[in-house]
C-alpha positions as CSV (number, residue, x, y, z in Angstrom):
1,M,-28.2,5.7,11.8
2,S,-24.5,6.5,11.5
3,K,-22.2,4.3,9.5
4,K,-19.4,2.7,11.5
5,F,-17.0,2.0,8.6
6,H,-14.9,4.5,6.8
7,H,-14.3,3.2,3.2
8,A,-11.0,3.8,1.4
9,F,-10.3,2.6,-2.2
10,G,-7.0,2.5,-4.0
11,V,-4.6,0.8,-6.4
12,Y,-1.3,-0.6,-5.1
13,G,1.8,-2.0,-6.8
14,V,3.9,-5.1,-5.9
15,M,7.5,-4.6,-7.1
16,T,9.8,-7.5,-6.1
17,D,12.9,-9.3,-7.0
18,G,11.7,-12.4,-5.2
19,K,13.5,-11.6,-1.9
20,N,12.9,-7.9,-1.5
21,L,10.0,-5.6,-2.0
22,V,9.7,-1.8,-2.8
23,V,7.8,-0.1,0.0
24,I,7.1,3.5,0.9
25,K,7.6,5.1,4.3
26,K,4.0,6.0,5.2
27,N,3.2,9.5,6.4
28,G,-0.5,9.4,7.1
29,G,-3.7,7.5,7.8
30,P,-4.0,4.2,9.8
31,Y,-0.6,3.0,8.4
32,L,1.3,6.0,9.7
33,N,4.9,5.3,10.5
34,R,4.8,1.8,8.8
35,F,6.1,0.4,5.5
36,D,3.3,0.4,2.9
37,L,2.9,-0.5,-0.7
38,P,3.2,2.4,-3.2
39,G,-0.2,3.4,-4.5
40,G,-3.3,5.3,-3.5
41,S,-6.5,6.9,-4.5
42,L,-7.7,7.7,-8.0
43,D,-8.2,11.2,-9.3
44,D,-11.7,12.1,-10.5
45,G,-12.6,9.8,-13.4
46,E,-9.0,8.3,-13.6
47,P,-8.6,4.8,-15.1
48,L,-7.1,2.2,-12.7
49,A,-4.1,1.5,-14.9
50,H,-3.3,5.2,-15.1
51,A,-3.7,5.7,-11.4
52,I,-1.3,2.9,-10.4
53,K,1.4,4.3,-12.7
54,R,0.9,7.9,-11.4
55,E,0.8,6.9,-7.8
56,I,4.0,4.9,-8.0
57,Q,5.8,7.7,-9.8
58,E,4.7,10.2,-7.2
59,E,5.6,8.0,-4.2
60,T,8.8,6.3,-5.5
61,Q,10.0,8.3,-8.6
62,I,10.0,4.9,-10.5
63,E,8.6,4.9,-14.0
64,V,6.1,2.0,-14.4
65,I,6.2,0.5,-17.9
66,Q,4.1,-2.7,-17.6
67,V,1.5,-3.9,-15.0
68,K,-0.7,-6.8,-14.5
69,Q,-3.8,-6.7,-12.3
70,L,-3.7,-9.4,-9.6
71,G,-7.0,-9.0,-7.9
72,T,-9.0,-7.0,-5.3
73,T,-9.4,-7.5,-1.6
74,S,-10.1,-5.5,1.5
75,F,-8.7,-5.1,5.0
76,R,-11.1,-4.2,7.9
77,F,-9.9,-3.1,11.3
78,P,-10.9,-0.8,14.2
79,W,-9.8,2.7,13.7
80,Q,-11.2,5.8,15.3
81,Y,-11.3,8.4,12.6
82,K,-13.7,11.4,12.6
83,N,-17.2,9.8,13.1
84,W,-16.1,6.3,12.1
85,Q,-15.2,3.4,14.4
86,Y,-13.7,1.1,11.7
87,N,-11.9,1.2,8.4
88,Q,-12.4,-0.9,5.3
89,H,-9.5,-0.4,2.9
90,I,-10.5,-1.8,-0.5
91,C,-7.4,-2.5,-2.6
92,V,-6.7,-3.4,-6.2
93,F,-3.3,-5.0,-6.4
94,Y,-1.0,-4.9,-9.4
95,N,2.2,-6.8,-10.2
96,I,4.6,-4.2,-11.5
97,E,6.2,-6.4,-14.2
98,K,8.5,-3.8,-15.8
99,F,9.8,-0.5,-14.4
100,S,12.8,1.8,-14.8
101,G,14.8,4.2,-12.7
102,P,16.1,4.2,-9.2
103,I,13.7,4.6,-6.2
104,A,13.8,7.8,-4.3
105,D,14.5,7.7,-0.6
106,K,12.8,11.1,-0.3
107,V,10.0,12.4,-2.5
108,A,8.3,15.8,-3.0
109,Q,5.8,16.7,-0.4
110,F,2.4,18.1,-1.4
111,T,-1.2,18.1,-0.2
112,G,-2.3,14.4,-0.4
113,Q,1.2,13.0,-0.5
114,D,1.5,10.3,2.2
115,S,4.9,8.9,1.2
116,L,8.1,10.2,2.7
117,G,10.0,8.1,0.1
118,A,10.7,4.5,-0.9
119,V,13.1,1.8,0.0
120,W,13.8,-1.9,-0.9
121,I,13.1,-4.1,2.2
122,E,13.8,-7.8,2.6
123,L,10.6,-9.7,2.8
124,S,11.8,-11.5,5.9
125,K,12.1,-8.1,7.7
126,T,8.4,-7.2,7.2
127,S,5.9,-7.9,10.0
128,I,2.6,-6.6,11.5
129,E,4.8,-4.6,13.8
130,N,6.3,-2.5,11.0
131,S,4.2,-2.9,7.9
132,S,0.7,-2.3,6.6
133,P,-1.6,-5.3,5.8
134,L,-0.9,-4.5,2.1
135,V,2.8,-5.2,2.5
136,L,1.9,-8.5,4.3
137,K,-0.4,-9.4,1.4
138,A,2.4,-8.7,-1.1
139,K,4.8,-10.8,1.0
140,E,2.2,-13.7,1.0
141,Y,1.8,-13.3,-2.8
142,V,5.6,-13.5,-3.4
143,E,6.2,-16.4,-0.9
144,S,3.3,-18.4,-2.3
145,G,4.9,-18.6,-5.7
146,L,2.9,-15.6,-7.1
147,V,-0.6,-16.8,-6.2
148,F,-2.8,-13.9,-5.1
149,D,-5.4,-14.7,-2.5
150,V,-8.4,-12.3,-2.8
151,E,-10.0,-13.2,0.6
152,D,-10.7,-10.2,2.8
153,Q,-8.9,-9.9,6.1
154,Y,-10.2,-8.6,9.4
155,F,-8.0,-7.5,12.2
156,E,-9.5,-7.5,15.8
157,T,-7.1,-4.7,16.8
158,W,-5.0,-2.1,14.9
159,D,-2.4,0.2,16.3
160,V,-1.5,3.4,14.6
161,L,2.3,3.8,15.4
162,E,3.4,6.9,17.3
163,E,7.0,6.4,16.2
164,P,8.4,5.4,12.8
165,A,9.2,1.7,12.3
166,F,11.7,2.7,9.5
């Protein structure tokens, strides 16, 4: 019996000033050509708190100084990828409480890099048409007065964008 779900696991950072959010310009996977939260997979044996700092630095050039784990949730949606029919993206969210440095609109490209660079975006300008479910979860978190809802989300359909939304 073949498995239907591809499982992805990663750590993701919410950096906000209350009206804007730091997002990356995604260059791969099911969120291709959308805004996404900075973050990603762990290196072999890497602690979560180290992974979030490393991933954000690689994808935005920001130095993370202080983080707080918010919770874990997953997003499930149809996605034809190799032998799988669906994706389940398991995400540990962090509030990035303190960071330094300007964000980089363009970042170094290397094997495994799926960020073209980062930008600040107004929360009001994020939507399912231009953003990943992670960005929408971060928007919900900020707009709720910083309450993180850990309930999983399922999307009946998912479109991988052919053209950049940014």
